[in-house]
N, C-alpha and C positions, 0 to 999 in steps of 0.2 A: 581926358587925361592918363595915359594910360595905369595901371591898377597894379599892376604886378603880372610877375610869373607865377603860372599854375604847379599846386601844389602838387607832388608825385604821389599817389597810392601804391603801394604789394599788393601786388595779385593774392588775394588768401582763401584758403578752400581748400587752389591747386595743388601745394608742394604738402602738403601733411607727413609728417614721419611715418612712416612703418618702421612696427617694433620690430627690435630684434633677434627676440627670442620666437620661433619658428617651434619648441615644445610642448606639448599640451599646458595645457597650465594646473598646479600641483592640489588638488581636491580639499577640501576640509579635513580640517583634524578630527576625532574622533575619541574622545574617551571612553575608557573600558569601565562597564562598573565595578564595582568592587562589593555589596551588598548581594549577599548569597543571593534572593528573588530574583534580582535585580540578572544576574548572572546567568538561573536556569530560565528566567526568558527568555533575557538571549539566545541560549543554545534552541530553548522550542521556537524560536520564530526563525534561527536559522533553518532549522529542520524539515521546519514547515514551506518555506520557501522553494527549498533546494529541491525537495516536493511535488512544488505545482511548479516550476523550470522543467523539471525531468520530465511532468507529465505533458502538460502544453508543448513542448518537442516530440515526446512522442506523437502525439497530435496530429502535429504539421509532417511528423515525416511519414505518415501515414496518406495524408492529406497529400500530398509530393511521394508520394510511391520512388518517380524517379530520379529523386538524386540521393547519392551513393555514402552523400558524408554522414548522413542523419541515419542513426540508428533505429530500426525500426519497423523502415517503410515495409514497399512490397517483399521485395529479394529478401530481407530478414524473412520474412510472414513464408516465402515457397521453402528454405532451407532449414526453418524452423519442424516444418509442416513432415517435412521428409523422414526428419531425423527422427519422428515421434514415430512413422512408419514401422522402421526399422526395429525398432525397439522391443 
């Protein structure tokens, strides 16, 4: 006896849709603090972080002195020493 025709299945996984938006996703929102102590702490943290970032970039510029994009490299040292000698 014939058992009937085979059921046809759709291929899965190969035809997945891509997201239409190519722009980067928006980051999480942050609510600014209202207490004075928290505002002061946030300002201090921001200042210290900026200092650490600047120092790190300066160290990297010194190590890779051939890069003109970073300030504080070998070129800047040469011009700084020449300026000091003229005064």
